N, C-alpha and C positions, 0 to 999 in steps of 0.2 A: 459406399456412398459417404459423402462428406457433409456434415451439418454446416460447416463453415461455408462450403460452396453453395448450399441452399440459402444461407444468409446473403451471400454475394448475389445470388439470383434475384432475390427480392430487391436489393439495391440496384442491380442492373435493370430490372423491370421499371422501377421508378425513374431512373435516369434516362432510360430509353424513351419512355412515354413523355418525358419532359424535354426531349430532343437535346439532351446534354452529352450523349455518346454518339459517336459516328461509327456505325456499323458498315461493313462492306461485304460484298459477295466474295466468298472464298471457295473456289471450285476444286473438287477432287477429280482428277482425270478418270478414275475408274468408278465414279460415284453414282452409278445408275440408281435412281430412286432416292437420292440423297441430296438435300439442300444444306449448304453450309454458309455461315456468316462469321465474321471476325471483327472484333473491336480492340483497338490499341488503346490501352489506358496509360501509357507513358513508361519511360525508362526500360523499355523492352518487355514489359508485361502485357499480355493480351488475353482476352477471353474468346473462345470459339464455341459456337453452338451449332449443332446440326440435327436434322431430323431425317430419319430413314423411314420410308413407307413401303410396305409390301402387303397388298390386299388390305385387310382390316387392321393389320398390325402397324403400330407407330412406335418408333423408338426415338427418344430425344436425349442427346448427350450435351453436357456442358463441361467445358474444360478451361482451366486456368494454366497458362504457360508462363514460365519465368525465364529470364535471360540466363544463359550459361548453366542451366540445370538439366540434367538428363531426364528427370521425372517431372510429371505434371500432376495437378490435382484434377480429378475428373469424376463425374457422376453420370450414370446412364439410367434411364427409367423407361418402361414400356407402358402401353395402355392396357396390358393384360397382367395385372398383379399376380404374384405367385399365390397358390392356394396353401402352400405350406412353406416352412422356412423361418428364418429368424426375423425377417422384415414383415411387420404387420401390414395387411392389405391396405388399411386406411392410410398409413404413412406413405405407401407407394402411390396411392391415388392422389393424395395431396401434393406429393412431389411432382407427379405427372402434370397435374393442373398448373402448378407454378411454372414448370419448364415450358409447358404448352403456351401459357400466357406470354412468357418471355419470348419464345420463338415467334409467336404471332406479332408481337410488338416490334421485334427486330425486323421481321420480314416487311411489315408495313413501313417502318422507317427507311428501309432500303428501296422498296418497290413502289411505295405510295399506297394510300388508303384504298380500301375496296370501293369507296365512292368514286374515286378517279377511274377505276377500271369499269365501273358501271356506266359512267358518263361517256367514256370512249366507246363502249359497246353500243350505246344509244346513238352516238354520232355516226358510227359505221353503218348502222341500220338505215339512217336517213339518206346515206349516200346511194343506197339501192341494193 
């Protein structure tokens, strides 16, 4: 996991909430249970965030890709922190909350706020 990527996640969250970043849906052909979004930040650099859901398990990954480089910086976190290991559970929980907030903000910026969906649902009920 990358501390620098976590710092970027905080900045991405701020900029996404302020509508300063344009995210778009990025689909994975074999991505059953997976939602992906992509933001181009210029000069060939982009961030990709995806969430994979299976039952009660949630996994969120954030990745920074750079032009002409075979490797990327990435970090993945789940909603089930490890009971043992070198990563303290609280650090994992904090990272999951940050990534989850970012994912929700990205999804809302692409798909529209939940209020919009609620209003459409209400209008469909009126139709009959």
